[in-house]
mmCIF file of the N, C-alpha and C atoms, coordinates in Angstrom:
data_MODEL
# 
_entry.id   MODEL 
# 
loop_
_atom_site.group_PDB 
_atom_site.id 
_atom_site.type_symbol 
_atom_site.label_atom_id 
_atom_site.label_alt_id 
_atom_site.label_comp_id 
_atom_site.label_asym_id 
_atom_site.label_entity_id 
_atom_site.label_seq_id 
_atom_site.pdbx_PDB_ins_code 
_atom_site.Cartn_x 
_atom_site.Cartn_y 
_atom_site.Cartn_z 
_atom_site.occupancy 
_atom_site.B_iso_or_equiv 
_atom_site.pdbx_formal_charge 
_atom_site.auth_seq_id 
_atom_site.auth_comp_id 
_atom_site.auth_asym_id 
_atom_site.auth_atom_id 
_atom_site.pdbx_PDB_model_num 
ATOM 1   N N  . MET A 1 1  ? 4.302   21.239  -23.929 1.00 0.00 ? 1  MET A N  1 
ATOM 2   C CA . MET A 1 1  ? 3.171   21.473  -22.558 1.00 0.00 ? 1  MET A CA 1 
ATOM 3   C C  . MET A 1 1  ? 2.458   20.313  -22.929 1.00 0.00 ? 1  MET A C  1 
ATOM 4   N N  . GLU A 1 2  ? 2.658   19.723  -23.788 1.00 0.00 ? 2  GLU A N  1 
ATOM 5   C CA . GLU A 1 2  ? 1.734   18.168  -23.379 1.00 0.00 ? 2  GLU A CA 1 
ATOM 6   C C  . GLU A 1 2  ? 2.577   17.149  -22.297 1.00 0.00 ? 2  GLU A C  1 
ATOM 7   N N  . ASN A 1 3  ? 3.652   17.319  -22.136 1.00 0.00 ? 3  ASN A N  1 
ATOM 8   C CA . ASN A 1 3  ? 4.393   16.854  -21.007 1.00 0.00 ? 3  ASN A CA 1 
ATOM 9   C C  . ASN A 1 3  ? 3.751   17.380  -19.617 1.00 0.00 ? 3  ASN A C  1 
ATOM 10  N N  . ILE A 1 4  ? 3.639   18.560  -19.544 1.00 0.00 ? 4  ILE A N  1 
ATOM 11  C CA . ILE A 1 4  ? 2.923   19.343  -18.402 1.00 0.00 ? 4  ILE A CA 1 
ATOM 12  C C  . ILE A 1 4  ? 1.453   18.750  -18.221 1.00 0.00 ? 4  ILE A C  1 
ATOM 13  N N  . THR A 1 5  ? 0.506   18.663  -19.051 1.00 0.00 ? 5  THR A N  1 
ATOM 14  C CA . THR A 1 5  ? -0.612  17.846  -18.906 1.00 0.00 ? 5  THR A CA 1 
ATOM 15  C C  . THR A 1 5  ? -0.622  16.485  -18.218 1.00 0.00 ? 5  THR A C  1 
ATOM 16  N N  . ASP A 1 6  ? 0.478   15.481  -18.818 1.00 0.00 ? 6  ASP A N  1 
ATOM 17  C CA . ASP A 1 6  ? 0.654   14.342  -18.638 1.00 0.00 ? 6  ASP A CA 1 
ATOM 18  C C  . ASP A 1 6  ? 0.983   14.341  -17.313 1.00 0.00 ? 6  ASP A C  1 
ATOM 19  N N  . LEU A 1 7  ? 1.748   15.150  -16.660 1.00 0.00 ? 7  LEU A N  1 
ATOM 20  C CA . LEU A 1 7  ? 2.629   15.107  -15.357 1.00 0.00 ? 7  LEU A CA 1 
ATOM 21  C C  . LEU A 1 7  ? 1.325   15.572  -14.145 1.00 0.00 ? 7  LEU A C  1 
ATOM 22  N N  . SER A 1 8  ? 0.492   16.465  -14.620 1.00 0.00 ? 8  SER A N  1 
ATOM 23  C CA . SER A 1 8  ? -0.406  16.740  -13.538 1.00 0.00 ? 8  SER A CA 1 
ATOM 24  C C  . SER A 1 8  ? -1.304  15.526  -13.549 1.00 0.00 ? 8  SER A C  1 
ATOM 25  N N  . LEU A 1 9  ? -1.820  15.113  -14.748 1.00 0.00 ? 9  LEU A N  1 
ATOM 26  C CA . LEU A 1 9  ? -2.757  13.778  -14.762 1.00 0.00 ? 9  LEU A CA 1 
ATOM 27  C C  . LEU A 1 9  ? -2.300  12.746  -13.735 1.00 0.00 ? 9  LEU A C  1 
ATOM 28  N N  . PHE A 1 10 ? -0.721  12.603  -13.887 1.00 0.00 ? 10 PHE A N  1 
ATOM 29  C CA . PHE A 1 10 ? -0.262  11.511  -13.163 1.00 0.00 ? 10 PHE A CA 1 
ATOM 30  C C  . PHE A 1 10 ? -0.288  11.834  -11.855 1.00 0.00 ? 10 PHE A C  1 
ATOM 31  N N  . LEU A 1 11 ? 0.060   13.031  -11.539 1.00 0.00 ? 11 LEU A N  1 
ATOM 32  C CA . LEU A 1 11 ? -0.134  13.622  -9.725  1.00 0.00 ? 11 LEU A CA 1 
ATOM 33  C C  . LEU A 1 11 ? -1.174  13.264  -9.435  1.00 0.00 ? 11 LEU A C  1 
ATOM 34  N N  . ILE A 1 12 ? -2.591  13.622  -10.205 1.00 0.00 ? 12 ILE A N  1 
ATOM 35  C CA . ILE A 1 12 ? -3.853  13.956  -9.196  1.00 0.00 ? 12 ILE A CA 1 
ATOM 36  C C  . ILE A 1 12 ? -4.167  12.030  -9.523  1.00 0.00 ? 12 ILE A C  1 
ATOM 37  N N  . SER A 1 13 ? -3.688  11.160  -10.264 1.00 0.00 ? 13 SER A N  1 
ATOM 38  C CA . SER A 1 13 ? -4.158  10.439  -10.182 1.00 0.00 ? 13 SER A CA 1 
ATOM 39  C C  . SER A 1 13 ? -3.475  9.373   -9.076  1.00 0.00 ? 13 SER A C  1 
ATOM 40  N N  . SER A 1 14 ? -2.388  9.611   -8.860  1.00 0.00 ? 14 SER A N  1 
ATOM 41  C CA . SER A 1 14 ? -1.676  9.302   -7.865  1.00 0.00 ? 14 SER A CA 1 
ATOM 42  C C  . SER A 1 14 ? -2.041  9.515   -6.353  1.00 0.00 ? 14 SER A C  1 
ATOM 43  N N  . LEU A 1 15 ? -2.129  10.604  -6.519  1.00 0.00 ? 15 LEU A N  1 
ATOM 44  C CA . LEU A 1 15 ? -2.578  11.404  -4.996  1.00 0.00 ? 15 LEU A CA 1 
ATOM 45  C C  . LEU A 1 15 ? -4.161  10.281  -4.982  1.00 0.00 ? 15 LEU A C  1 
ATOM 46  N N  . LEU A 1 16 ? -5.306  10.393  -5.689  1.00 0.00 ? 16 LEU A N  1 
ATOM 47  C CA . LEU A 1 16 ? -6.083  9.578   -5.439  1.00 0.00 ? 16 LEU A CA 1 
ATOM 48  C C  . LEU A 1 16 ? -5.995  8.186   -5.209  1.00 0.00 ? 16 LEU A C  1 
ATOM 49  N N  . LEU A 1 17 ? -5.053  7.617   -5.773  1.00 0.00 ? 17 LEU A N  1 
ATOM 50  C CA . LEU A 1 17 ? -4.810  6.254   -5.405  1.00 0.00 ? 17 LEU A CA 1 
ATOM 51  C C  . LEU A 1 17 ? -4.095  5.969   -3.699  1.00 0.00 ? 17 LEU A C  1 
ATOM 52  N N  . ILE A 1 18 ? -3.350  7.284   -3.493  1.00 0.00 ? 18 ILE A N  1 
ATOM 53  C CA . ILE A 1 18 ? -2.760  7.308   -2.191  1.00 0.00 ? 18 ILE A CA 1 
ATOM 54  C C  . ILE A 1 18 ? -3.525  7.373   -1.297  1.00 0.00 ? 18 ILE A C  1 
ATOM 55  N N  . ILE A 1 19 ? -4.455  8.249   -1.351  1.00 0.00 ? 19 ILE A N  1 
ATOM 56  C CA . ILE A 1 19 ? -5.555  8.582   -0.270  1.00 0.00 ? 19 ILE A CA 1 
ATOM 57  C C  . ILE A 1 19 ? -6.678  7.690   -0.167  1.00 0.00 ? 19 ILE A C  1 
ATOM 58  N N  . SER A 1 20 ? -7.182  6.521   -1.099  1.00 0.00 ? 20 SER A N  1 
ATOM 59  C CA . SER A 1 20 ? -7.892  5.920   -0.842  1.00 0.00 ? 20 SER A CA 1 
ATOM 60  C C  . SER A 1 20 ? -7.517  4.471   -0.137  1.00 0.00 ? 20 SER A C  1 
ATOM 61  N N  . PRO A 1 21 ? -8.523  4.161   0.799   1.00 0.00 ? 21 PRO A N  1 
ATOM 62  C CA . PRO A 1 21 ? -8.241  3.031   1.714   1.00 0.00 ? 21 PRO A CA 1 
ATOM 63  C C  . PRO A 1 21 ? -8.281  1.618   0.915   1.00 0.00 ? 21 PRO A C  1 
ATOM 64  N N  . ASP A 1 22 ? -7.265  0.817   0.986   1.00 0.00 ? 22 ASP A N  1 
ATOM 65  C CA . ASP A 1 22 ? -7.264  -0.529  0.493   1.00 0.00 ? 22 ASP A CA 1 
ATOM 66  C C  . ASP A 1 22 ? -7.575  -1.411  1.344   1.00 0.00 ? 22 ASP A C  1 
ATOM 67  N N  . PRO A 1 23 ? -7.724  -2.675  0.982   1.00 0.00 ? 23 PRO A N  1 
ATOM 68  C CA . PRO A 1 23 ? -7.939  -3.776  2.209   1.00 0.00 ? 23 PRO A CA 1 
ATOM 69  C C  . PRO A 1 23 ? -7.061  -3.779  3.143   1.00 0.00 ? 23 PRO A C  1 
ATOM 70  N N  . ASP A 1 24 ? -5.419  -3.342  2.978   1.00 0.00 ? 24 ASP A N  1 
ATOM 71  C CA . ASP A 1 24 ? -4.584  -3.497  4.083   1.00 0.00 ? 24 ASP A CA 1 
ATOM 72  C C  . ASP A 1 24 ? -5.260  -2.522  5.425   1.00 0.00 ? 24 ASP A C  1 
ATOM 73  N N  . PHE A 1 25 ? -5.477  -1.356  4.761   1.00 0.00 ? 25 PHE A N  1 
ATOM 74  C CA . PHE A 1 25 ? -6.072  -0.268  5.763   1.00 0.00 ? 25 PHE A CA 1 
ATOM 75  C C  . PHE A 1 25 ? -7.260  -0.719  6.327   1.00 0.00 ? 25 PHE A C  1 
ATOM 76  N N  . VAL A 1 26 ? -8.303  -1.195  5.628   1.00 0.00 ? 26 VAL A N  1 
ATOM 77  C CA . VAL A 1 26 ? -9.399  -1.758  6.322   1.00 0.00 ? 26 VAL A CA 1 
ATOM 78  C C  . VAL A 1 26 ? -9.220  -2.816  7.552   1.00 0.00 ? 26 VAL A C  1 
ATOM 79  N N  . TYR A 1 27 ? -8.160  -3.663  6.993   1.00 0.00 ? 27 TYR A N  1 
ATOM 80  C CA . TYR A 1 27 ? -8.072  -4.847  8.018   1.00 0.00 ? 27 TYR A CA 1 
ATOM 81  C C  . TYR A 1 27 ? -7.151  -4.427  9.282   1.00 0.00 ? 27 TYR A C  1 
ATOM 82  N N  . VAL A 1 28 ? -6.166  -3.228  9.405   1.00 0.00 ? 28 VAL A N  1 
ATOM 83  C CA . VAL A 1 28 ? -5.529  -2.912  10.557  1.00 0.00 ? 28 VAL A CA 1 
ATOM 84  C C  . VAL A 1 28 ? -6.470  -2.192  11.300  1.00 0.00 ? 28 VAL A C  1 
ATOM 85  N N  . ILE A 1 29 ? -7.427  -1.375  10.606  1.00 0.00 ? 29 ILE A N  1 
ATOM 86  C CA . ILE A 1 29 ? -8.345  -0.644  11.228  1.00 0.00 ? 29 ILE A CA 1 
ATOM 87  C C  . ILE A 1 29 ? -9.357  -1.542  12.034  1.00 0.00 ? 29 ILE A C  1 
ATOM 88  N N  . ASN A 1 30 ? -10.020 -2.483  11.448  1.00 0.00 ? 30 ASN A N  1 
ATOM 89  C CA . ASN A 1 30 ? -10.834 -3.271  12.086  1.00 0.00 ? 30 ASN A CA 1 
ATOM 90  C C  . ASN A 1 30 ? -10.342 -4.180  13.348  1.00 0.00 ? 30 ASN A C  1 
ATOM 91  N N  . SER A 1 31 ? -9.003  -4.708  12.883  1.00 0.00 ? 31 SER A N  1 
ATOM 92  C CA . SER A 1 31 ? -8.453  -5.720  14.258  1.00 0.00 ? 31 SER A CA 1 
ATOM 93  C C  . SER A 1 31 ? -7.940  -4.487  15.283  1.00 0.00 ? 31 SER A C  1 
ATOM 94  N N  . GLY A 1 32 ? -7.696  -3.400  14.925  1.00 0.00 ? 32 GLY A N  1 
ATOM 95  C CA . GLY A 1 32 ? -7.263  -2.493  15.709  1.00 0.00 ? 32 GLY A CA 1 
ATOM 96  C C  . GLY A 1 32 ? -8.446  -2.187  16.880  1.00 0.00 ? 32 GLY A C  1 
ATOM 97  N N  . ILE A 1 33 ? -9.642  -1.697  16.132  1.00 0.00 ? 33 ILE A N  1 
ATOM 98  C CA . ILE A 1 33 ? -10.810 -1.285  16.990  1.00 0.00 ? 33 ILE A CA 1 
ATOM 99  C C  . ILE A 1 33 ? -11.279 -2.377  17.357  1.00 0.00 ? 33 ILE A C  1 
ATOM 100 N N  . GLU A 1 34 ? -11.765 -3.819  17.142  1.00 0.00 ? 34 GLU A N  1 
ATOM 101 C CA . GLU A 1 34 ? -12.079 -5.041  17.650  1.00 0.00 ? 34 GLU A CA 1 
ATOM 102 C C  . GLU A 1 34 ? -11.444 -5.458  18.825  1.00 0.00 ? 34 GLU A C  1 
ATOM 103 N N  . GLN A 1 35 ? -10.041 -5.693  18.494  1.00 0.00 ? 35 GLN A N  1 
ATOM 104 C CA . GLN A 1 35 ? -9.365  -6.749  19.541  1.00 0.00 ? 35 GLN A CA 1 
ATOM 105 C C  . GLN A 1 35 ? -8.068  -5.687  20.034  1.00 0.00 ? 35 GLN A C  1 
ATOM 106 N N  . GLY A 1 36 ? -8.012  -4.482  20.111  1.00 0.00 ? 36 GLY A N  1 
ATOM 107 C CA . GLY A 1 36 ? -7.065  -3.558  20.802  1.00 0.00 ? 36 GLY A CA 1 
ATOM 108 C C  . GLY A 1 36 ? -5.685  -4.059  19.899  1.00 0.00 ? 36 GLY A C  1 
ATOM 109 N N  . LYS A 1 37 ? -4.725  -4.530  20.899  1.00 0.00 ? 37 LYS A N  1 
ATOM 110 C CA . LYS A 1 37 ? -3.369  -4.698  20.610  1.00 0.00 ? 37 LYS A CA 1 
ATOM 111 C C  . LYS A 1 37 ? -3.033  -5.135  19.475  1.00 0.00 ? 37 LYS A C  1 
ATOM 112 N N  . ILE A 1 38 ? -3.988  -6.126  19.263  1.00 0.00 ? 38 ILE A N  1 
ATOM 113 C CA . ILE A 1 38 ? -3.565  -7.105  17.876  1.00 0.00 ? 38 ILE A CA 1 
ATOM 114 C C  . ILE A 1 38 ? -3.475  -6.276  16.597  1.00 0.00 ? 38 ILE A C  1 
ATOM 115 N N  . GLY A 1 39 ? -4.100  -4.933  16.696  1.00 0.00 ? 39 GLY A N  1 
ATOM 116 C CA . GLY A 1 39 ? -3.833  -4.012  15.653  1.00 0.00 ? 39 GLY A CA 1 
ATOM 117 C C  . GLY A 1 39 ? -2.770  -3.768  15.311  1.00 0.00 ? 39 GLY A C  1 
ATOM 118 N N  . ILE A 1 40 ? -1.927  -3.713  16.405  1.00 0.00 ? 40 ILE A N  1 
ATOM 119 C CA . ILE A 1 40 ? -0.118  -3.578  15.890  1.00 0.00 ? 40 ILE A CA 1 
ATOM 120 C C  . ILE A 1 40 ? 0.770   -4.517  15.482  1.00 0.00 ? 40 ILE A C  1 
ATOM 121 N N  . SER A 1 41 ? -0.163  -6.106  15.836  1.00 0.00 ? 41 SER A N  1 
ATOM 122 C CA . SER A 1 41 ? 0.851   -6.921  15.133  1.00 0.00 ? 41 SER A CA 1 
ATOM 123 C C  . SER A 1 41 ? 0.173   -6.737  13.679  1.00 0.00 ? 41 SER A C  1 
ATOM 124 N N  . SER A 1 42 ? -0.968  -6.705  13.185  1.00 0.00 ? 42 SER A N  1 
ATOM 125 C CA . SER A 1 42 ? -1.602  -6.703  12.222  1.00 0.00 ? 42 SER A CA 1 
ATOM 126 C C  . SER A 1 42 ? -0.834  -5.382  11.314  1.00 0.00 ? 42 SER A C  1 
ATOM 127 N N  . VAL A 1 43 ? -0.204  -4.447  11.746  1.00 0.00 ? 43 VAL A N  1 
ATOM 128 C CA . VAL A 1 43 ? 0.503   -3.412  11.062  1.00 0.00 ? 43 VAL A CA 1 
ATOM 129 C C  . VAL A 1 43 ? 1.749   -4.043  10.702  1.00 0.00 ? 43 VAL A C  1 
ATOM 130 N N  . LEU A 1 44 ? 2.552   -4.805  11.879  1.00 0.00 ? 44 LEU A N  1 
ATOM 131 C CA . LEU A 1 44 ? 3.513   -5.128  11.549  1.00 0.00 ? 44 LEU A CA 1 
ATOM 132 C C  . LEU A 1 44 ? 3.715   -6.339  10.617  1.00 0.00 ? 44 LEU A C  1 
ATOM 133 N N  . GLY A 1 45 ? 2.562   -7.232  10.598  1.00 0.00 ? 45 GLY A N  1 
ATOM 134 C CA . GLY A 1 45 ? 2.491   -8.367  9.558   1.00 0.00 ? 45 GLY A CA 1 
ATOM 135 C C  . GLY A 1 45 ? 2.192   -7.859  7.912   1.00 0.00 ? 45 GLY A C  1 
ATOM 136 N N  . VAL A 1 46 ? 1.365   -6.397  7.970   1.00 0.00 ? 46 VAL A N  1 
ATOM 137 C CA . VAL A 1 46 ? 1.185   -5.971  6.606   1.00 0.00 ? 46 VAL A CA 1 
ATOM 138 C C  . VAL A 1 46 ? 2.149   -5.247  6.132   1.00 0.00 ? 46 VAL A C  1 
ATOM 139 N N  . ALA A 1 47 ? 3.170   -4.842  7.086   1.00 0.00 ? 47 ALA A N  1 
ATOM 140 C CA . ALA A 1 47 ? 4.517   -4.045  6.663   1.00 0.00 ? 47 ALA A CA 1 
ATOM 141 C C  . ALA A 1 47 ? 5.327   -5.058  6.412   1.00 0.00 ? 47 ALA A C  1 
ATOM 142 N N  . LEU A 1 48 ? 5.604   -6.240  7.096   1.00 0.00 ? 48 LEU A N  1 
ATOM 143 C CA . LEU A 1 48 ? 6.197   -7.320  6.709   1.00 0.00 ? 48 LEU A CA 1 
ATOM 144 C C  . LEU A 1 48 ? 6.132   -7.797  4.959   1.00 0.00 ? 48 LEU A C  1 
ATOM 145 N N  . GLY A 1 49 ? 4.685   -7.988  5.117   1.00 0.00 ? 49 GLY A N  1 
ATOM 146 C CA . GLY A 1 49 ? 4.216   -8.518  3.767   1.00 0.00 ? 49 GLY A CA 1 
ATOM 147 C C  . GLY A 1 49 ? 4.835   -7.483  2.369   1.00 0.00 ? 49 GLY A C  1 
ATOM 148 N N  . LEU A 1 50 ? 4.534   -6.303  2.584   1.00 0.00 ? 50 LEU A N  1 
ATOM 149 C CA . LEU A 1 50 ? 4.970   -5.476  1.591   1.00 0.00 ? 50 LEU A CA 1 
ATOM 150 C C  . LEU A 1 50 ? 6.372   -5.488  1.686   1.00 0.00 ? 50 LEU A C  1 
ATOM 151 N N  . TRP A 1 51 ? 7.324   -5.455  2.738   1.00 0.00 ? 51 TRP A N  1 
ATOM 152 C CA . TRP A 1 51 ? 8.487   -5.462  2.536   1.00 0.00 ? 51 TRP A CA 1 
ATOM 153 C C  . TRP A 1 51 ? 9.063   -6.677  1.410   1.00 0.00 ? 51 TRP A C  1 
ATOM 154 N N  . ILE A 1 52 ? 8.629   -7.556  2.048   1.00 0.00 ? 52 ILE A N  1 
ATOM 155 C CA . ILE A 1 52 ? 9.124   -8.770  1.323   1.00 0.00 ? 52 ILE A CA 1 
ATOM 156 C C  . ILE A 1 52 ? 8.555   -8.885  -0.287  1.00 0.00 ? 52 ILE A C  1 
ATOM 157 N N  . HIS A 1 53 ? 7.587   -8.257  -0.534  1.00 0.00 ? 53 HIS A N  1 
ATOM 158 C CA . HIS A 1 53 ? 7.020   -8.143  -2.115  1.00 0.00 ? 53 HIS A CA 1 
ATOM 159 C C  . HIS A 1 53 ? 7.927   -7.398  -2.432  1.00 0.00 ? 53 HIS A C  1 
ATOM 160 N N  . SER A 1 54 ? 8.052   -6.296  -2.147  1.00 0.00 ? 54 SER A N  1 
ATOM 161 C CA . SER A 1 54 ? 9.016   -5.057  -2.465  1.00 0.00 ? 54 SER A CA 1 
ATOM 162 C C  . SER A 1 54 ? 10.498  -5.607  -2.886  1.00 0.00 ? 54 SER A C  1 
ATOM 163 N N  . LEU A 1 55 ? 10.939  -6.305  -1.732  1.00 0.00 ? 55 LEU A N  1 
ATOM 164 C CA . LEU A 1 55 ? 12.396  -7.191  -2.173  1.00 0.00 ? 55 LEU A CA 1 
ATOM 165 C C  . LEU A 1 55 ? 12.111  -8.192  -3.479  1.00 0.00 ? 55 LEU A C  1 
ATOM 166 N N  . LEU A 1 56 ? 11.077  -8.743  -3.178  1.00 0.00 ? 56 LEU A N  1 
ATOM 167 C CA . LEU A 1 56 ? 10.985  -9.811  -4.445  1.00 0.00 ? 56 LEU A CA 1 
ATOM 168 C C  . LEU A 1 56 ? 10.777  -8.817  -6.118  1.00 0.00 ? 56 LEU A C  1 
ATOM 169 N N  . THR A 1 57 ? 10.313  -7.635  -5.775  1.00 0.00 ? 57 THR A N  1 
ATOM 170 C CA . THR A 1 57 ? 10.222  -6.597  -6.824  1.00 0.00 ? 57 THR A CA 1 
ATOM 171 C C  . THR A 1 57 ? 11.510  -6.131  -7.264  1.00 0.00 ? 57 THR A C  1 
ATOM 172 N N  . THR A 1 58 ? 12.374  -5.720  -6.399  1.00 0.00 ? 58 THR A N  1 
ATOM 173 C CA . THR A 1 58 ? 13.943  -5.229  -6.690  1.00 0.00 ? 58 THR A CA 1 
ATOM 174 C C  . THR A 1 58 ? 14.692  -6.584  -7.338  1.00 0.00 ? 58 THR A C  1 
ATOM 175 N N  . PHE A 1 59 ? 14.131  -7.704  -7.249  1.00 0.00 ? 59 PHE A N  1 
ATOM 176 C CA . PHE A 1 59 ? 15.083  -8.416  -7.857  1.00 0.00 ? 59 PHE A CA 1 
ATOM 177 C C  . PHE A 1 59 ? 14.352  -9.250  -8.932  1.00 0.00 ? 59 PHE A C  1 
ATOM 178 N N  . GLY A 1 60 ? 13.195  -8.663  -9.377  1.00 0.00 ? 60 GLY A N  1 
ATOM 179 C CA . GLY A 1 60 ? 12.664  -9.235  -10.411 1.00 0.00 ? 60 GLY A CA 1 
ATOM 180 C C  . GLY A 1 60 ? 11.630  -10.314 -10.553 1.00 0.00 ? 60 GLY A C  1 
ATOM 181 N N  . LEU A 1 61 ? 11.366  -10.679 -9.602  1.00 0.00 ? 61 LEU A N  1 
ATOM 182 C CA . LEU A 1 61 ? 11.031  -12.074 -8.791  1.00 0.00 ? 61 LEU A CA 1 
ATOM 183 C C  . LEU A 1 61 ? 9.246   -11.916 -8.664  1.00 0.00 ? 61 LEU A C  1 
ATOM 184 N N  . SER A 1 62 ? 8.893   -10.719 -9.023  1.00 0.00 ? 62 SER A N  1 
ATOM 185 C CA . SER A 1 62 ? 7.481   -10.348 -8.277  1.00 0.00 ? 62 SER A CA 1 
ATOM 186 C C  . SER A 1 62 ? 6.771   -10.787 -9.514  1.00 0.00 ? 62 SER A C  1 
ATOM 187 N N  . SER A 1 63 ? 6.835   -11.168 -11.009 1.00 0.00 ? 63 SER A N  1 
ATOM 188 C CA . SER A 1 63 ? 6.195   -11.488 -11.792 1.00 0.00 ? 63 SER A CA 1 
ATOM 189 C C  . SER A 1 63 ? 5.620   -12.916 -11.496 1.00 0.00 ? 63 SER A C  1 
ATOM 190 N N  . LEU A 1 64 ? 6.663   -13.826 -10.764 1.00 0.00 ? 64 LEU A N  1 
ATOM 191 C CA . LEU A 1 64 ? 5.902   -15.005 -10.657 1.00 0.00 ? 64 LEU A CA 1 
ATOM 192 C C  . LEU A 1 64 ? 5.073   -15.268 -9.502  1.00 0.00 ? 64 LEU A C  1 
ATOM 193 N N  . LEU A 1 65 ? 4.809   -14.226 -8.784  1.00 0.00 ? 65 LEU A N  1 
ATOM 194 C CA . LEU A 1 65 ? 3.842   -14.134 -7.857  1.00 0.00 ? 65 LEU A CA 1 
ATOM 195 C C  . LEU A 1 65 ? 2.268   -13.769 -8.308  1.00 0.00 ? 65 LEU A C  1 
# 
């Protein structure tokens, strides 16, 4: 039963982290509201950065960052 408790706490904390806004979200919303179509390029830039970081993590190089 201890594992069920740990799993439920993990799921709750993961959900809270997923739904909380982060700096990327705030940046994209701000640029979209203030500058219109620039928001789309902001989304693409943030997605590209996350993709590169994920790729580096896959190869074990993110610890260098």
